[in-house]
N, C-alpha and C positions, 0 to 999 in steps of 0.2 A: 504494500500500500504506500502511495505517495501522499503525504499530508502537508499542508501549508501551516503557517504559524497560527492561524485563526482556528485551526482544529477540525476542518472538514476534509473528507477524503476525495481524492481525484479519481482513482480507479482501483479496482481490486479484481484479481483473477481467481476463479474457482474451478478446479479441475473436475472433469466429469467422473473420473475414477474414484474421487472422494465423495461424490454425491450419494444420497440414499437412492438405491435402485429398486424398482418394483416390476413385477411381471417379466415380460420378455425383453429386458434390457440387461446386457451382459458386458463385462469388461473384456476388452480385446487389446492387450498391450497398454498404450497410453491414451486410449479412448474408449468410449462406450458405444457398442452397437445396439441401437434401439430398434429392434424389429417390432416391438410393441412396448407395453408397459410404461414406465415413467422414470424420470430422473428428478430428484428434488434437492435443491441447493439451499443451504442455510447461508444467507448473506446479511450484511449489516450496512446501515446507512447512518451517517452522522446527522442528517436532517431530513425532515419529511418533504416529499415533493417528487418531481419527475426526474428519472434517471435513464440514461441510455443503457440498453441491454445489448451486448454483443455476444452472439453464439458462434463459436468456431466449429464448423461442420464440414462433412463431405457426404454427398448423396449422389450415387451413380446408378440408382435403381430405376428411376423413372424421370419423366420430364420435370415433375415437381412432387413434393410430399408435404402435406399439411399436418401440423401437430397443434395441440392445445397449449396455450400459455396460461399457467395458473399462478397467481401471486397471492400469497397469504390466504390460501384455500379458495380463492375466487377466480373463476375462469374469466380472463380479461380479453380473450380473442385468440387468434391463430398465429402461428409462425409458419410461413410458406417457404420451404426450402427448394429452390431451383436445382436442377441437375448440375453437378460439378464433380469432376474426377480428382480435384485437388482440394486441399483444405482452404476454406473460404469463410469470410465473416458475413454473418447475417445480422442486421441491426434492427432493433425495435426500441420501444419506449415503455417504461413501467413506472407506476407510482408506488413509492416505498414509504414506509413509516420510519421515523427516527428510531434507530436501534435495530433489533433483530427482525428479519423477514425471511420468508421462504419463497423461492422462485422455482417453479416446477415446469417441466416439459412433459406432457402426457400424451398418450397414444390417440391419434385421430386416424391418420393413414399409415403410421408406422414407417419403418425402414429408413432410418437416417443415422449417421454416425456423428457423435458429439465428442469433441475433445475438451472444451472448456467454455465457460461463460465469463464475461467481464461486466462489471457495473461501473459506468463512467458518468461524469457530469453530462447533463443533457445540453447539447448545443442547439440553441434556438435559431431557426431559419425563417425569416418573415416571408410571406407570400408577396409576389410582385405580379399580379394578374394581368393577362392579356386584356386590353381594353375593348377589343372588337371581337365580334362573332367571326367564325371561320368563313362564313359565306359573306363575301363583300357586298352582296346585294340584299342582305337581310332587311326585312321591312321594319316599320316603326313598332309594330306590335312585338316582334321578337326582340328588338333592341330595348324596349321598355322592360320586358320581363327579365332580360339578361342584366340590365342595369340595376333593377331592383334587387336581384339575387346577389349581385356583386356588392351593392350597398349594404346588405344585411349580413354578408358572409363574415363569419367569426364573431359577429356581434349578437346574432340570434339564430335560431334554427327554424326552418319552415316545416310545419307539420304536414304529413301526407299519409295516404292509405291507398292500397290497391283494391279494385273492385273485381267482382266476378259475374254474379248472376244479374246482369243489368236488365234482363227481361224476367221479372219476378212475378209470376201469377198474373193477376189482373190489375196490378198496381200501375199507376201512371209512371212513365219513364222520367223521373225527376231525381235530382241529386240527393235530396233528403230521404227518398224512398230506398236508396241503395242500402243493402243489409249492413255493410261495414260502416257507412256514414251514419246511418240511423243509430247503430249501437254506440258509436262514439259520441253522438249528440246526446243520447239518453244518459250516458255515463259522465258527462262533463258540463252540465247546465247549458246544453244547446250550443256547444262550441263545435265548429265544423272544420275539418282539415282544409288547409289552404291549397294543397296539392292533391290531386286524385289521379290514380293510375288506371289506364285502359290498355286493351290488348287487341291487335289485329289478327288474333289467332284464327278467327272464323271468316276472315275476309277472303282467303284463298284456300285451296286444297281440294281433295277428292270429294269430300262430303258436300262442300259448298257447291261444287260444280255439278254433282249428281242431283242436287235438290231442285235444280231448274230455276225458273224465273218467277213463278207464282208461289206464294206461301213459303218462301224460302226463309227458314228460321235463321240460318247462318247470315244471310244478308241483313235480315231484320236486326240481328244482334249487333252487327257492325254499325248499322245506321243508328242504333240506340246509343252506342258509345260516342258517335259524332254529336248527337243531340246533347248528351250529358257533358261532353267536353265544351260545347258551345255555351251551355248554361253556366258551367263553372267559370269560364273565362269572362262571360258577361257579368258575373257576380264578383269579379275581381280575383279569381283563383288561377291556378296554373295546371293545365292538363299535361299528363305525361303518358306517352304511348311506348309500349314495347311490341314485339312481333314474334310470337311463337310460330315460325314459318313452317307450314306443313309441306310435305313432299311436293316439290314443284312439278314432278312428272305425274302426280296423281295416281301412282301405283299403290301407295300406302296412305293412310290418313294421318300418320304421325309426324313427329319432328325430332324425336330422340334418336341418337345414333344406335346402331345394333348392340354396342357394348354397354349401353346405359341400363340402369335398373328400371323396372316398371314397364308399362305398356306404351302405346302410342309411339312405336318405333318406325323407322324407315330405313331402307337400304339405299336411299339416294346418295350418290357419290359425287361430291363437288368436283373432283378432278376430271370427270367425264365432260365437263364444260370447258376444259382447258386444252391447250395444245400439247401438254406433256404432264406426266405424273407429279412433277414438282409444282405445277400450276403457276408458272411464271407469266402466262399470257392466256387470254381467252381464245377459244375456238368459236368464233361468232357464228359459224355455220352449224354448230352442234345443237342437237335437240335440247340438251340440258341447259345450255346457255340461253336459248330463246325462251324456254319455259320459265326460267328464273326472271327474265326481263318482263315477261307477261305478268307475272305475279307482282313484281315491283310496280308496274304500271297500274295494276288494280289498286294497290295501296295508295299510289300517288293520287288517284282520283278522289279518295276519301280525304287525303291531306289537302287537296285543292279546295274541296268543299269547306274545310275549316279555314283555309286561307281566305277564300272569298267572303267568309263571315267575319273576317278580322281577327281570327283566333290564332295565337301563337302556341307552339307545342314543344315540350321537351321530348325529343325523339331518340329512343334507345334501341336501335335495331340490332339483330344478331348478337344478343347479349350472352354473357357467361361463356364465351367461346373457348377460352383456354382450359376450361374444365373438361372439354371433350365429350360431354354428354348430349350435345345437340349436333345435328348433321353439319351445321356450318362451322363447327370447331373440330370435327372428326378427322380432318385431313391435314392438320398442322397450321402453323402461323402464316406461312406464305399464302396458302390458298385462302385463308380467312381474310387477310388484309386486302387481297385482290377483290374479294366479294364485298367487303365493307366499302371500298373505294368505288366499286361499281354502283352500289346503292347511292352513295353520296353524289356521284357525278350524274346519275340518271335522274335523281330527284331535283338537284339544284340546277344543273345546266339544261338538261333535256326538258324537264317539266316546269322549271322556273319556280320551284317551291322555296320561298324566301321567309317562311314563317317558322322554320325549324331551328331549334337549339340542339345541337348534336351532343349526345351523351354516350360515353363509352365506359364499360365497367371492367375492372380488373378483378382477378381472383387473388387478392391479397398482396399485390405488388410483385409477385414472383413470376410475372409474365410480360416483361418489357418487350420481348420479341413479338408479342401480339398487338402492340400499340400501333394504331394506324398512323400516328404522327400528329403534332400540334396543329397542322394545317387542316385536320379533319375532325377535331374534337374540341368542343367548348367546355364540357364538364367531365371530370373523371369520377366514376362511381365505384362503389364496393357493394356487392351482394353478399350479406353475411348472415349466416344462420349457425347457431351453436350446434355442435355435434359431439355427443348425443344431445338431443333437444333439452334445453333447460330454460327456466325463467330467470333471466339475468339482465339487469338494467345498467351494466357497466358502460362507461363512456366509449369503449373501443378505441382508446387513444393510440394503442399500438397499431391497429389497422389503419387509422388516419395517418400516422407518421410513416407507415410502410409505403403508402401511396405517394406521400410527399417525397420520400427518399427515392422512390423508383422513377417517378415521372416529373419531378421538379415542382416549382412553385408558380407556374404560369396559369394553371387551371384551378377553378374551384373544385372541391372534393365533396361528394355527397354519399349518403347511405342509401343507395338506389333500391335496395331490397333488404329486408331484415325480418327477424322474428321479434324477440323482445326489443323494445325501444329503449335507448339509453335515457336515463333520467336526466332532466335538465341540470339539476344540481351537480351531477357527475360530469356532464359536459363542461360546465363552468369550472369546476375544481381542477379538472385535468387539462383544460384548454383544448378539448377535441372539437374543432370548429366545423363539424359537418354542416353543409349547406341545407340539407333537408334529410328527413327520414321517411321511409315508406314501407311499413309492414305489409306482408302479403295478405291475401284475403282469407276469409273463414277463420280457421283455428289460429292462424298467426296473428289475427286482429283480436280475437275473442276466445281465449282459453286459458286455463290455469297453467299451461305449459309456457305461455308466451306473455300475453297481456290480458289483464282483467279490468273490470270497470274502474276500480280504484286507481289503477295505473293511469288510465286515460284521464281521469279527473285531475290527478296530480300534474300530468304532462300538459294537458290542454289549458289549464288555468295558471300555468307558470308564466311569469313575465318574459322569460327568455324564449318562449315558443310563440311563433306567429301562426295564428289561426285565420280562417277565412274572414272572420269578423274584424280582424286587425288589418286586413289588406286595404290599401288606399282607394282601390278602384282604378282600372287602367285608364279610364277617361280623365281621371283627376291626377294621375301620377306624372310628375315631371322628373326625369332623371337628374342626378347631380350634375352641375356644370363641368366638374372634373371627374375623371374616372374614379369610382370608389374602389376599383380593383388594384390600382397602382399604389399599394400601401407604402412601399419604400420610398416613393417620390411624392407622396401626397403632401400638400401644404398644410393640411389640418393636423392638429396635435394628435399624437398617437401614444399609446402605452402598450407594453408587451406583457403577455401572460407567460406562464412557465413553459408553454409549448411553442413559443415563438409566434403566436398569433398576434395580430394587431387590431386595435379597436379605435375608431375615430371618436374624439371627444368634441367634434363639431356640434354647434348648437342645433343643427338641423337634424341630427340623429338622436334616437332614443339612447340613453346611457346604458351601456352594458353593465349588468349587475357585477359588482365587485371591482371590475377593472378600470372603469372610467369615472368613478366618483371623484369629485373635486379634491377631496382631502387626500386621496391616494395619489392623484396626479401631482399635487404639491409636494407630497412626501417623496415621490420619486425624483422630482426636480432637485430637492434638497439633499438627496442621498448620494454621497460620493461613491464611485466604484473603485475597487482595488484591483490592480493588475499584478499578475505573477508570471514568472517563467514556468516552463514545464517541470522544473525541479521543485516547484512550490515556494520559490523565494520571492518575497514581495518586491515590487518595482515602483510602487507609489500609485497615486490616483490619476496621473496623466497617461493617456494612451501612448504606448511605446511608438517610436518612430523608426526603429531599426526593423527591417523586414524579418518576419518569422512567425511562429505560432505561439500564442500566449493564452493565458487563462484570465478571465475577468470575473470578479465576484461582486454581486450586488450586496452591499453591507446591510441592507434592511431585510432582504428576503433570504440571504444565504445562497441564492441560486448562482451556479457557476456555468460559464460558457467558454468554449474555445473560440478564438478569433484569429484571423490571418491578417497580418500587416504586410502589405506589398509595397 
């Protein structure tokens, strides 16, 4: 351990062979082979707060392996270990108590080799968001939604929920009649989610095609989602669409790859639309390619209807690709990115759809090879469900920081799907600045395993959470004159939380609980910072001028960061 004179620790290494092992985790020389089971480390921290966790690992068993991260007996998220044949560092963030703690890695997918973990000071990296949407022709509706989301990012969280049975019995197709929305309103004194998710699952596919043109339940379902999305937007909310894309060839009714669990599978092979098995280019004469384009065009017509009604949409196509359980992710990253870009170009260039905000989701930051690129993505998301399922309202700060580390600070980060919703107080305490949350429908919204009425009451009535009733109305909303996303260059006063998030204290913005109260801003202004070299030797309160890596400590909070002077 390296300690500076004020008594806090910089870093400490804990060997895996000295950890408490459980189940199918065994010592192999100087590391532990975790086929399953668990490793539990007893670690210490001089002060309460966020710390960087470094896991030294090797994993040459599969493209990636996910394990559970458990801190002080609480599951706080996953660690995603990409394939590597050499010892590599995986970084995450954990909240530790002052004194003794336990950090455990427990079986989820198994099969990873662990050499050691390190607990380091957490280095804060502020966001510097792209100001503009990736579509240079984005319309005013999309720009307003995007500006609002950037304005609120890291200051508040937008509430959301996914819908399913939009055609329910003889009920009128209205937002408040939706099962998930109705339950949330009943649970929280009539508070409505500001964001609602819909699916183009039934817009294309074998069953929709076979149903014909009259009395077509599948077409009626999709029309109902368009009606609901329009109502939501007119009430000041944010519609979010995904697309469980059924077999384009209409041989099967499903969308899951053959190796996935469950039903609704398809044998559709994306590479049959390409010129080669590596899928580096399209074979535009192939049946598979043209059938995919036909389906994209069908969805485009619904999105055009929304555009013509003045509705902007969060658009998350071909999601969860790196998991491999959907056909669009079953043939690797290159084929997937080619498909994503086809959808992007077909919708924006060919169809002139300028009402879309493009959302792409990662499976824990361990899939950078699957990222289409900053020119194709407006928001980066994470679909997170505890496995095995559990009711757990942790902030998921490790998941948040994993995306930040993997994809940079230019894009907002959202919890695009989830089971248990992180409690607002946990988000604030840990600095997990998710843009929005969206639990899946049915049992993920309403069950003792994920979220119950009292959870929704706490969440929807918390001042950190934006509900539909809090939205300004798109006709009334005027975006800030300067980008709310460019936090590092903003002229407004900012303060930093322990996770490196920034919050504006401009008078035009609601104060963030805890972080932007006047008293704390003044205290931070009056608090000198102490600089140290990497040996822990104090250098004074002035920032060093000699190039190198230094440590800086906030004397009020005790928080330590690494900085680079160039």
